[in-house]
N, C-alpha and C positions, 0 to 999 in steps of 0.2 A: 503493499500499500505506500511506503514511504517513496518507493521509485515512481509511482505514478504520480503522486504529489509533486515530486521534484521535476518530472517531466513538463507538468502544467505549469509550474513556476517558472522554468526555463523559457516556456512558451511565452509567457505574458511579459517576462521581464528582459528579454533579450533583444530589444530594439525594434524599430519600425520594419526593418527587413524582414525579420523574423515572423512578426504579425502579418504582414502582406503575404509572405508565403504559406502562412496558416488559413488565410482567407481565399488564397488561391487554390489551396488544396480543397477547401471545403466547396468552393465554386465547382472546382473539377468533379468531386464527388456528388454534387447535387445534380449534375448535368448527367453524370453516369446513372445514379439512382432514377432519376426521372425517364431516362430511356429504358432502364431494366424493367421499371413498373409498368412502362406502355407494353413492353413485351410479354410481361406476364399477365396483363390483364385481357390480352386477345383471347385466350382459351375461355375465359369468364364471360366475355362478350359474346362467343359464339354458343356457350353453353345457355346463356340466359335467353337468348332468341331460340334455340331449339325447344327450350322448356315451354316457352309459350306456344310454339307450333304445335307440340305434344299436346297441351292442354285443351286445343280447339280441334283437335283431330277427331272427325266423325267415326264413331265405333262401327264397325263392319259395314263400311262405305268404300269399297274398292272399284267402284265404278264398272263392275262387270256382273253384278248381281249373284256372284258365287259366295259370298260371306253373309251369313244370315243368322240373326239373332232372334231367339224364339220370343223374347220379352218384348221385342220393339216392333211397334206397328207402323212407324215412320219409315220414310223412304229418303235416301240421300244419294247424291251422285256428284263425284269430283271431277273437274276437268282442268288441266294445266295446259294452257296454250301460251306461245311466245307473243309477246308484244314488243316488237324491236328485238332487244337482246335480253328483255326481262321476261321472267315467267308472270303470268296472269292467271291467279287460282280462281276458280269459280266453284262454289259449293251450292249445288241445287237441293233445296229442302222442301220435302211435302210431309208435314208433321201428322196430318190427318186428325184422328180423334186421340192420339197418344198424348201423354204428359211428358214432354222430353224439356229438361233444363236446358236454356241456351248456352251457347259457348261462351267463355270468356269475352268481353268486348261488346256484348249485346245484351239489352235488357229483356227482348223477347226475339222468337223466330219470326221471320217475315212470312206474311200471308202469301198465297198465290197472287202474282201480279206486283209484288214488291220486292225491291232490291235495297240491301244495306251493304255499303262500299267503304273501303278504306278513304282516308282524306285525300290521298294522292289520286285515287280513281275519281272522286268527288271533283276534283278540279279538271281532270283530262276529260271528263264527261261534257264540260261546257266548250271545249273546243274540238273534239272528235266526234262527229255525229255518227260515224259508223261503229263507234264502240257501244252504241245502243244496241246494236244487234248481238253482241256477246252477253249483253246485261239486260234482257227483256224485262221491262216493268218499270214501275215508278219508284222513284228512290224515296226511301222511308226512313233513311237514318244513316249515321255513320259510324264506324267501327271505332272503338276507344282504343287507347294504346296497349291494354291488358289483352287485347285480342289480335295483336300484330307483332311480327317479329321485329320490324323496324319501321320507321316513321314514312319510308317510301314505299312500302310494300304494295303490290297491287293485289288486292284480295276483295272477295264479295260473296255475299250469300243471297241467293235467288231464290224467291219463293215460287214454287211451281204445284201443279196438280199432280195427283198420282198416276194420272193416264201419261203424263209427260215423262215419268221416271220409271217405267217399267223395266229399264235396263239397270236400274240402281240397287243398291244394297239396303237390306233392312237396318233402319237405325234405331239404335235404342238409348244412346247417349253421346256426348261428346268429351273427349279424353282418352288419350293412349299412353302408354309407358313411354313410348318413343315416336319421333316423327317419322313419316315415310320419306320427307323430303328436307333432309338436315341441311344447314347453311353450308357446311362443309363435311365431306364424308369423313369417315373415321380413318381410312387408308390416306385420304389425301391429307387430312389434318396432321398425321404423324410426318408427311413430308414437309408439311408447313413448319412444324416444330423444328425439324431437324435443319431446315434452311435457315430459320431465323435464328437459330442456335448459332450457326455459322457466320451469319451476316452480323449478328448483333452480340451475341455473348463472348465470342472470341475476341473482337477488337474492344468490347468493354472490359473484360479482364486484363487487357494490356493496358488500357486507359486508366483503370483503377490503380494498377501497379505503378504507372508512370505518376500519377497524382500522390500516391504514397511515399514516393521516392524523390520528391523535389529538394532540391539543395542537398543532394547526397553528400557531395564531397565536404562542404563545410559542416553539415550535421554530423559526418564521421568524425572529422578532426575534434569537433566539441564532445563527442562521446568518448573518443580515445583520451581526451583531458580527464574527463570524468573517472575513466578507467584507471589511468595513472595516479589519480588522487585516491585511490582505493576502492572505488566502488566494484562490486563483485560482476562477474560475467553477466549472469542471469538479471542482476540489477540494471546494468547498462543497457541491455536489450529491451527491458521493460520501460525505461526513460524514453527510449525511441519509438515504442510501441504505443506509449501514452499520447504523445503528440498526434501521431497517426490516427490513432482511433477517436480522439477528440475531434479532428478535423472532418474524419468520415461520419461521424455520428451526427454533426451538424449538417454536413451535406446531406446526409439521409433524410433528415428532417426538412431541410429545404427543398430536396428533390421531390419528396411526396407531396409537399405543399404545390409545387410547380406542376405535377403531374395533374393534381385535382383541377387547377386552373385550366390546363390544356384540354382535359378530357370534358370540362363543361362548355369549353369553346368550339372544339372540333366536333364533338357529337352534335352540335347544334348546326353548325355547317355543313358536316358530312365530308366523306372522302369519295372519289369517283366509283360508283357501283356499291359502295358499302356506307351504311348509316347505322346509327345505333341510339338508343336513349341514354342520357347521362346516368341513370341508375345502372345500366348494364355494366358501364365501365368502373363501378365502384370497386375498390381494391378488396380482395379478400384477406382473411386473418394470415394466411400463409404468405401471401406477398407481403404483407407488412412485417412478417417475422424475417423473411429473406432480406428485406431492405435494411431493416433497423437492427438486426442480429446478424445475419450473414455478412452484409458487407463490412461491418466493423470487425467481426471476426477475422474477415480475410485480411482487413488492414492491419489487425493486430500480428498475424502470422507474417504478412510483409514486413511490418515494422521490426519484429524480431529478427527476421532473416537479414535485413537490411544492416543491422547492427553487429551482425555476427563477426564480422571482419574486425571492427573496431573493438570489440570484447575480446577477441582472440589474440590480437597482435596490434596493440595501439602504437607502438613506436613506428611501425611500417606506415600507418595511417597519417601520424603526425610529420613524418619525414617525407610524406608523398612518394612511397616507394613505387616503382614500375609495376604495373599490374601484370598477373600470369597470364599468357596467352590462353585463349578459349581451348578446351579440350575437343578432341574430334567425336566424343560420344554424342555430341549434339546433332550429329548427322544419323544417329540410329533411328528415330522416328520417319526421316524422310525416306531411308532405303525401303522398309517393308511397305510403306504407304505407296511410293511410287512403282514398286514392284506389283502391287494389286492393280493400281491403275493402268499400268502398261500392258498388264496380261488381259484386261478387259478389252483394251483398245485393239491388242492383236487379234483377239477372238471376234471382235466386231469386222475387222479388215479381212479377215480370212473366211468370213461366212459362218462362224460357229458362235453365234451370239448364245449365251447361257440362256437355258430354259427354266433353270432350278432358282426360283425366286427367293426360297427361304435363304440359301446360302449367300446370296447377292444382298439380300436385307442386312445381313450381318457384315459383310465383307465391305460393301460400299460405303457405309457411314463410318467404318473403322478406318478405311484407307483416307477418306477425306479429313477426320481428325488427324491422322498420324501425318499428313502431307501439311495441314495447317501448323500443327506443333513444330513439324520439321523446318518450315519456312522460318518461324521466330528464332529456332536454336542455331540454323544454319547461317543466318545473315551475319552475326559477329564473325564466325569462321571465315566466310568469303570476304567479308570486308576487310578483314586483317590481311588476308593472303593476296587481295588485289592491292592494299595499300603497300604492302611489302615490295610487290614486284613493281608498281609505277613508281615508287619512290627511288628505287634503284636505278632507273632508266631515264627518269624525267630531268629535263633541265631547267624548268620553271620551277621560280622560287616559291610562288604561291601554291602550285600544285604539289610542290615537295613538302612545303610546310603541312599543307592539309594531309598529306598521307602519311607523314610520320606522325601526326596527332592521332589520326585513325589507327595507326599500328599500335601505338602506346595505349590507346584508350577504345578498344573495339566495342565495348559495351556501349558506348555513347551513340554508336549506330543503330543498336538494337532499340533503345528508348526512342529515338526521332522517328525512325523509318517504320518500325513494325505496325503501327496502326494503319498506314496508308497502304502499306504492302498486304495485309491481310484483308482490307477492303477491297482491293483489285482481285484478289483471288477469290473471295466470297461473291464479287460480283459475277464474275464468269460462271460459277457454280450455280447462281441464281438464274442466269440466262439459260442454262440447261434445263432448269425446272419449268421455266416458261415455255420453252420449247416442246417439252413433252405434253404440256397442258393444251398447247394449241393444236396438237394432233388430234385431239378427240372433242366429239360433240360439237364440230364446227362444220357447216356446209359451205365448202370453197367451189362448188359447181355453179354452172352459169344459169341453171334451171333449179326450180324448186318443186319437189314431188309430193303431193298430198294423198293419202289414202286413207278410206274409210269403209267400215264393214258395210257390205250390201244387204246383209240378212237384216230384215224389218223394214228396209227402205223401199218405198212405193215407187212405181216407175215415173210417176210424175215427179216426185222428188229428186229421182236421178236425173231427169231431165233438166230440171231447174238448177240443179248443182252444176251441171256441165255449161251453163249459160251464165255462171257468175262472172262479173266483170274481172278481167285480169287472166282468166284460165284461157289458154291456147291449144289445150290439147286435152283428150280424155280417152280413157279404155277401160275394160272390166278384166280384172285378173281373177283366175280361179284354178284351184288344185283340184286333181280327179278325186273321186270317192275312194275311202278306204273302209276296209271293215275292221272297226277299232277292237271286235272281240275275236278276232282271228289270232291264231298262235304265231302264223307266218310273218316275217318282217314286211311291214307295209310298202308296196311299190306304187309310186304316184309320179305324176308328171303336172307341170305347169301350163297353163293355157294364158294367151292374150285374146280376147274377144274384141276385134276390132276391124275396120275397114283398112285398106291400104292409106287412104287420104288420113284416117285418125292416127295410124302408125307413123306416117310422116310428119305429122304435126308434133308427135311426142319424141322422136328421134332424130339425131342428126344424119345418121347413116342408115339407109334402107335400100337394098338392091334387088333388082328384078321381082318386086312384088305385083302379083297379078290379082286385081279385084275378084272376090268371090272364090277364091282358091286358097285351100289350107296350105301351110308351110311350115318347115322348122326354123326357128330364129337361132342363127349360129353367131355368137360373138367371138371376133377373133382374140386369141391369148387368153381365153377363159376356159376353164374346164366344163365339159358337158354334163348334163344329168345323165347318170348311168342307165337309166331305165328308159330314157329317150330315144329308142332305136326304131329305125323304119320297119313298118308292118306290125308293130305291137298294138294292142287295143287296151283302151283305159275307159272306165265309167265315169260320166259326169252327172250329179244330180241337179235337176232344174226344178223350178217352181214357177207357177203363173201367180197373177193377181188374186185368183180364188182361193189359193193355198194349196191346189193339186199339185202333186210331186211325179216326176218321171225321170227314168234314166235314159242317156244317149251315150252311146259307144263312140268314142273318137279314135280313129286310126293314125298312128303317128306317120305322117308323110314321109315319102323320100325326098321330095322336092325341099331346098332350103333357100333361105334368105340371109344374106349377110347383113348385120345388125350391129347398131351401136347408137346409145343415147348419151346425153350429158347429165344425167342425174348421178347423185354421189354414189349409189350402190347398183346401178343399173335396173331400170323398170323390170325386165324379165330376164330370168337367167339363160344361160346358153343351153339350147335344147329345148326350149319352151316351143309351145304348138302355137302358131297363129290360127285362130278360127274365125271366120267371117260371121257377122250377126246373121247373115241370111242362111247359114247352115244349121241353125238352132230352130226348133219348132216355134211358130209363131205364138207369141204371148208368153213363152217360157224363157227364163234366164237364171243363171246359178245364183243360189241364195246362201247355202252352207259353204264355207271355206272359200269365200267371194268377196273382193274388194273393189270398190270404185277408185280409180287412180286418176287425178288432176294434174296437170302440170302447167306451171306458169314462170316468169322471171324469177331470179333469186334476190331482186332488189328489195330491200326491207319494206319500203312502202308498198310495193306490189303485194309482198306477202302478207302484210298485215290487212290490206284491202281485201284479198282472197278470202283469209280467215273471217273477216267481218261478213262478207258476202256469205259464205258457208253458214254462219251463225243466223245471219237473216232468214235462212231456209230452215234450219233445224239448229236451235242453239245449244242443244244436248248431245249432238252427235259427236262420236270421239274421232278426232282428226290426228293422224300420224305424220309428222313431218320427216321427210327422208333426210337423214344428216343432221337433223336439229333436236337436240334435247334442250329444252328450256331451263330446266333445273340445274342441268350439268353446266350450261353457259352461265347461268348466274353464279355457281360455285367458283368457275373459273374466273369471273370477273372478280369475285371476293378475294381469291387467291393472289391474283395480279396486284390488286390494291394493297393487300396485307404485306406482299412481298414489296411492293413499292414502299410503303411504310417502313419495313425493315432496312431497305437500301438507304433511305433518307437517315433513319437512326443511325446507321452504321457510318454513314457519311458524316454526320454530325460528330460521332464519337471518333473517328479516324483523324478528321481535321483537328478537333479539340485535342486529341493526343499529340499531333504534331505540333501545334502552336504551344502548348505547355511544355512539352519535351525540348522543342528548339529553343525557346526563350530561357528555360531554365538552364539549359547547356551553355547558351551564350553568356548568362550571367555568371555560371560557375567558371567560365574562361576569362573573366575581366581581368584577373591577375596576368595571365599569360599574355593576353592582347595588350596590356598596358606594358609589360616589360618589352615585348616586341617593338611598341611604338617609341619606347624611350631608347631602343636600339638604333632607331632610325628607319623601321619599315614605314612605308607610305599607307595611307587609310585605304586606298584602292587595292593595294596588294592584301591587306587583312580582309577587306570584303570578299576578294576573291577566294582567298583562303576559307573562310567561313561559308560561302557557297559551295566550293569544292568537297568541303568536310560533310556537307549535309547530302548534296546531290549525288555523288559518286555511290555511296553505299545504298541511296534509295534508289538510284537507277538500276544498281545490281538486283536488290530486292523485287523491283517492279517487273523486270524482266524474267526473273524466276517465277513471279507470282502469275504473269501471263500464260507462260509455258506450262506450269504446272496446273494452273486453273484450267486452261483450255483442255489438257488431257483429262482431269478429273471431270469436267462437263461432259467429254465425249464417252467416257467409261460409264458415266451415269445414263447417258441416253442409251448405250448399248444394253445395259441392264433393265432399262424401262420397257423394252420390247416394242417400241415405236418404230416408225419407217425411216426416221431421221438419226443417223449416228455420228455424222460430221458437220459442224455449221460453221461456214466461213464468214457468213453474213454480219455476225456480231463482233468478228475480230477487228475490223477498222475502229469501231466504236470503243472497243476495249484499249487497243493501242493509243488511240487518241485521247482516251481518259487518262491512262499512265503518263503520256506525254504531258498532258495539262497539269498533273499533280507533281511532275518535275519542275515545270515552269512556276508553278504556285510556290513550291518550296524554295526555289532559288531566289525569286522576288522577296520572299518572306525573311529570307536570311541577310539581305542587305542592310536594313535598318539596324541589326543586332550589334553592329560595331560602332560605338561612339567615337566623336571627334575630341571629346575632352578628356585630357590625361589626368588621372587620379594617382599619383604615387602612393597613397596611403593603402591602394589595393595590393600592393606588393610588400607591404611590411611583413616582417616575421611575427607570426601569432605569438 
């Protein structure tokens, strides 16, 4: 306890310089804790949103009528459609005579012809007349925040009659244990946590260590003096730790206060594609524990470790003995990490991408952590080796002085450059995550395909659907009948029921199609249906408007049509049979295992117009968009936004670590600079020395970070199972960012050499 009080007394009574250093340490810790709290709050925000989603989930409402509750007499139907890049969720409800408690956010369920919408939909309905087709009825209220996952959510409850919801599930209550549409899937959330840990936590650990070791040289001399005066080893370490813990604890309190202000402001403004309520961002008890206990505990161990040299050998510290060169054991983490990364890159290049995801899920994070730690520990070794070689061959005075200083003090390069080096490394890895996310749930085709079940759709409704504004082609897709009770493996083929003119409107390549004649559709470079062989016969079940059924046998023709369309997954598979509508009995059409396919331009405004037109015909019909998953698209938007937040936090931490470390290093070097000035060295030469001392190790670290980062990114893409393994598009941006970092570091080093000579700085202690 005496050592702790001694440390605090030394802090308060050691002059303005020490108090300024203490405030700088506290400010740096506040920035770090604020960033840490923001990162730790993200899972809580997502969890709060998912909890509200689960609380409003209709029980036994799967939209297919297959989930039945004996106690419920109400009906519910869930429809999720894209509105631009956002999901629009509509819950059609027919309570009937049942007493069903309303979901959170509603005082009562809507009656038939009534609509209760979210505040955002309330505003959109004023400017988008077509949106009313998706939400038929009179607006009867607005959902309160208890029933919404976020303030910008597109959500609505539509009161309907029981006749309209024949396809719906029986409703007993609202509320489920888990939501069917989480804000971020659990597997994707693991990727997000891992990436944010690399982008934020690694630079944050470096930054907090830098803040905890400000004025290390002067502090070590003071501690060495205390040790020589008789203070014990452990007591010397405790004195240093007391200062560090006090600054970190004050910074933690300030950082938590800063986070509260940031949460209140940003939650109300929102981020692109991601918004939350201020209460969702409230910090949990575990976060408070990490910030108020974990950070000071880290500072305690850093402070004790920082005073180890002064406690063990105080004379070498007082006499400014030459530091021992860094040991080669710092290369140990980098070697196995790069071995794993190179192995995956070679596997991807040779076409042997790993299919075992469980092993990759362990090896890939391990490799990323090892390479990141290796970058930190390797930088002093490379900096010293380069400094020795350059100092021996250079004839420049400024470069020679800079390299000799880096040779004598290689740890200085670690403090100054590590934060920015890790930032560039993490940026490359983040780019790989974004590339992998971009490969899923995104329609990049020129056209958009819409499919909807034909069963239960009247011929008149079908014809009206075909004439919806924006639709440029239509066809009926059907599968042959199979006996589900048979023990044999079911053999089936697909058919496209359309005329040649209809087919040409749907596809970009249609060769030698003859009107009124059947043919097989053959898609180049696609595998054929193994059952689609000329001469084989398959039954198709048809039905007319009166409900009468009959079977028609279709023989696979030998004649083929070269076919290809521009949809994301091809309208018809290779080997499908084209059947002219005239070949079917009059008044009959497929009903079971059949869908109506419409096609339009993939322009977002056109897609929205077509969906609104379809809803104008039948608002409850289930429409599937080829290549578009609105819930997944929303997840990707949230992930990109959160990764962007992580990059911004990492940038703040990296730049702050550089500024703090560079300024502190310049202050520590004032005695050497003053001595050189008195010896006649010009200020420009000293500025060049300062720039070279910072830029050379930083450039070496950035080159290593770009190389290892791109390799880690490629190995991540190889293990991700996507179509893209090598990405060169992001390399110019990464290299440009690294060059920008070097330029900023050089400019930031120029003012750190003053023009005023203060001989007091070189007096003996």
